[in-house]
N, C-alpha and C positions, 0 to 999 in steps of 0.2 A: 109605840113610841120609836122613834129613828135609831138603829143600831150604829155605833161608831166602831168601824172596823180599821184598827190600825195596819200599816204596811211599813215594814223596815226595808228600805232602798228603793230606788227608782231605776234600775237597770230592766231588763226585759220582763223576768217574772216579776217584779213590784209593778211595773207598766200595766202588765196584763192583769194582776189582781185589781189595781185601782180601776181599770175599763169595767171588768166585771161587776166589781162592787157599786161601781156608780150607775151603772145598768139596772141595778136590782132595786126594785121598789123599797123603801122602808129602809135602806143601807146608804151610808156615805163612807168615803173612805178618808183616812189621815195617813199621806206618805211622808216618812222623814229620808232624807237624801244628804248625806254629809258633802257631797260635791256640789258645785254650782249649777250643774246641767244633768238632763237625762242620760241614761245610756249604760251606767256601771262599768263593767268591763271592757266594754266597746268603745270607752273614751279615751282615746291615745293621750299619752303625755311621754315627751322624750325622758322627764325626771325618773329618777330612780331613789330609792332609800326614803326620804320623808317628805311630806309636802309642806306647804307654807305654814299649816297650823300644827307641824310636829307629828302628825299621824302618817303611818306607812304609808307610800303609794299603794294603791288599791288595783289599777289595772295591771295585767300582765301584756298589754297589746304590743306588739312590735310594728316597726314603721312599715314593713312591706307585706303584712299578714294577709293573705287571702283566706276564705271560709275553705274548709276542706268537706263541706256539704254544700250540695247546689241550691239555689234560693228556691227554686221550686218545691223542695221538700222543707226547707228551713221556715218558711212563713207562717203566720199566724193563720189558722184556717179562715178567720173572718177578715182579713186584711193582706191582699197579695201585695208581693215587691213591685216596683214600676216595672213595667216592661222595659227589657233591653238585652242585648244579645248574649252577654255573660252569664253563665250559670253561677260561677264561683267568683264570690265579689270581693272587693278591698274592704277591710274594716270599716273606712269612712262610709263607703255605701251602707253597711249594715247601721252604722250609727244615725245615718240620714234616715233610714227607714223606721228606727226607734224614735226619732225625732218628730216624723210624720204621723205615725201612730199614735204619740202622746197628743199632737195637735189636732188630728181627725177626732178622738174621742173627747177632746177637751179636759185633758188632766192635769195640766198645770195648776188650776185652781185649787187642787188637791194636795199638791206637793210642797214642802218646806225644805228649801235647798238650805245648804251649810248648816245641817243639823244632824249632829252625831247622837246615836242614841246610846245612851249610858247605861241605864238598866231596866229591865223588863221584869216584873214579879205579879204574880197573882194577887188579887186584891183580896185580903182576908174576910171571908163571907162563909154563912154556914149553908145558903143554898147554892145549886148549882143552876146553870152554867158558869164557869169560872170567868170574870172581867178581870182585866189587865190594866197595871199601873205602868206607865211607860215615860221613864224620865229621859229628856233629851236636853243636850247642851248645845246653844248657839254658837257656831265657832266664829263669828263676828265679835259679839260683845261678850262671849263665857257666861251669859245668863243660862238658868236651866228652868225649864218647864216642865210638869207632869201633866200627862192626860191618861184619862181612864176610858179603856176601849172594851167594847163587848167581845171583841174576837182579835186575832192578831195574825198576820201573814208574817214569816219569816223569811225575807227574800234577799239576804245578805251577800248570796254568792257564795262559790267555794274554789275559787281561783285567784287567791291573792295571799295567801299565807303560807310559803314555800315548804314543803316537806323536805327535811335533809336526811337521808340514811346514814348510820354511823359507817364507817369505813376504816377497817384495821390500820393503825399508823398514820393516820391522816395528817395528825400534826407534823410530822416528817418533810411532807410535800411542800417545796419552794415555790412552787407555781402558784397562779392566781386559781381561786375557786368563786364560782359566781352560780346563780340559779337561773334558769330560763325565765322565771318572773322579771328578772332585771335585764334580761336582752332587749335590745331595741334595733341594732343594725349590726351587719357584718364587719364593718372597718376595722374595729378595735383589735379583730383576729388575724389581722393580715400578716401572712408568713408565719403562723404559729402552729403548732401541733398541738390539735384540741380534742379531747376525749370528753365525748358527750355521753353522760350516764342516763340510759333510758331511752326506750323506742317506741315512745307513746306519739301521739299526733305533733306534739311541739318539738319533741327530740329530733324525728323524722324532717320536720319541715325546718327548723333551724340549721339541721347538719347540712341540708341543699344549699342553703343561704352561705354558711359559714366556709362550705367547701369552694366557693368561688374565689375566695380571698386567702383561705388558709392554706400553710403546707401540707398538712394533713388532719385529716378527720376521723378519729376512731370511734365508731358507733357502738358502744359496750352495753348490752342488754342480756337478758335471761329468757327471752322468747323461746319457745319449744324448738322453732327453726329458724334459719337466718331469715332476714326480709330478702323475700323472692324477687324484688325488683332489680333493674338496673341501676346503679348508683355511679355518680361521678367517679372519674379515675382515682382521685385521690381521699376515697373514704373508703374504709375497710370495718368489717364487723368482728366483734369479739366477744366473749361472755362477759358477764358481769365483772366488776371489779371486786378481788376479794382483800387486797392490800394496797397500801401507798408506800412508797420511798421517796427519797429526796427529790429524784427527777422525774418520776413518772409512776408506773403502776403495774401490778401484777394482777392477772385477769383469769376467771375460772377454768379457761382453757390451758392452763400453764403458760401462755405466753406473756411477756412483758413488753411494755413500751415507755419511751420516755415522752414527756409531756410538758407544754408549756402553761396548759390551762386545763382545768376541769369544770366542766358544765353540768350540774346536777339539772336533769330532765326528769325530776323524780314525782312530780305531781304536787298537790297541795293538801293542806289540811282542812278538814271541817271545824270553824270555829265560831263560838257565839259568846265573845266576852262580856256581852250585855245581858245576858239571862242568868239569873240569880239561882241560886241552889233550889229555891222553892219550885220552880220551873219543872223541876224532876226531869231534865234531859242531860244526857252525859254523851259524850264520845269517848269511844272505845274502839281500839285497832281499825281505825277510820269507820266505824260504824256510829250513827246516830241513833240512839236509844232512848225511849222506845216509840218508835214511829209505825203506826200503822197503816200500811199501804205505803210505806216511805213518806209519808205526809202528816200524820196526825200523831200529836203528842197525847199518848194513851193515859196520861197522868191527868192532863187537863185538855179534852178535845176541841177546845175552842182556839188553840194554837196548831196553826199549820206551818209547815215548811215546804217551800216549793223549789223544786230541781235540786233536789238531794241527789237522785239518780245520775250516773255518768254514764258515758258511752251511749249516748242516746240523740235523736233529734231534738234540742231543746225546746225551741219556742212553741210548737205545737203540744209537746209534752206539758208545758207549763199550763198552756190554755185549759186542757182536760182537767189538771190537778186543780186550779182555782176554782174551776166551775163545780167540781165535786165538792170542795171543802165548803163553798158557799151553799149550797144544798145542804149540807149536814148542819150550817149554823141556822139555817131558815127552818131547819127540822123537817124539810120535804122528804130528806133520808133519815132515817132512823140509825144511828151507829149501833154495831153490837155493844154489850156492857163490856166493861174493862177486862173480864177475866178471859172473855172469848177474843178480843184484839190482842191481848197476849198470848193467847194460843195460836190464833193465826201468824204472829211475828215468828214463834217458836217452829211452827210448821215450815215456813219460808226459809228460816236457817238450816232446818235439818234437810230441806230439800237442796239446799245450796251447797252443805257438806257433802250429802249423797253423791253430789255429781262432781266431787272432787275439788271443787273451787276453794281457793284461798279465803279466808274469814274475811280479810280486808276488803275484798271484792264485793261483799253483799250488796252494796247500792249499784253495782256495775250490770247494767241491764241487758246492753247489745240486742241481740235477737230477741230476747224476752219483753223487749220495750212495746213489741206489736201487742201481744195479748194483756200486757198490763194496760195500755192505752185504752184497748178495747172492753176490757173490763170496767176500768173506771168511767167510761164513756156510757156504757150499759148502765152502771149504777146511777149515774148523774142523769140519766135520760136526755143525753144530747147525742147528736149524729156522730158515728165514730169517723176516725180519719179515712180518706179515700183510699184504697188499695194501692193507689201508684205511689204513695209515699214509702211503702215497703219496698216495691218492685224497683225503684228508682235508687233508694238506699242500697239495697243489695247489689244492685249493678254497678254503682260506684265504688262500691267497698271491695268487689273484684278487681276493678281496674285499678283502684288505690294501691292493693297489694301488690300486683305486677307491673304498674307502670307510675310509680312515685314521681318522677321528674316530669311527666308530661299529663297528667290526669286532669290538672284543673284547666286546661285548654279544652276540656269538652263542654258541649253547651247542650242544652234539651229543652222540649217543648212538652208540656202536658197535653195528652190528646183526647182523654177521656178519664173515667174514675179510675180505670185499672190501669191505663197504658200512657206512654210517653214516647216521645221520639228523640232519637239521639241526632243531634244536628251534625256536630262535628267533633 
């Protein structure tokens, strides 16, 4: 009997899931996407706040964004980017790539657009494995339908609900407050003194853009060392904010500065508002629990979360995660029992803490992503990623640190399984 596999979201992870489900004999995907097109976070809109249906704007994409990873490592293993000279692509090129991917693998037939998933809950039954009741609202006519799925992929992304830290006396600050989620272009910051709180990828990129028009940009962060790159003349670094006052901020290094704007570049929350409590999934301190290998819901192993890890090369990781989960649903791979999976998670936590890493960074893989990918690929019986992925990723990471203003001008060519050529 054909297994129906639900997929929440038609961004990169959801499309990847739909592709591999549809390529698996005996399985068919049903994909729900609240937007009118594929692409998820890569669908740019100048709008902020709420959309025409009263739902929060999903995408955090800004007008001039270019990828901070070269296309040569970003691509899905079975679907290369089109040939072009640039390695660091404008977001419209990535969206075009995802649209081509959906077209190539004939995925549109499985996608229900304009459909917001309202509730996912396990079907009450005695026998395992768990099946899922998925209730969806059609945003055009407000009707709801319920579908029962044999397994489900949660691919709703985690770059859409801003994380706002608490700051002492922030209510006293008279200036504007915004989050990078709502940043679209630099012009509104012309002539202003802007404090950027956070120096992750978006904080750094947006600081460079805003510096071109702002009077001053203060990059406030708690990295162990200062960003070791040349920065625009009107950008300076301080420690994180410890308190606000009417006209500005006090920083962790004791310095003070007046400011017109505070932009939070402080990341995003993992949120799954559609999951009923019976799913047995919680989010605590930025950790989605209990997930075996950052993917599988230990309480109901027919539910998978794709793309939870951060500081990774996303598309290839999605591809491996999806194929691994499908193998478990087909029972080509036998998962450990619940107790063993829970012990595995606890061991991973212990390792994380023993290395002195913050609890909230448990899903942040960084250099660990390569072993993680290789382990999953081996379990799934699929080819590992070619070594050039790690080699090129490391090369770009080093240049990004030291040449933040210029590294996106570089371009590359893959010359073998291990090797790449730096063209410019």
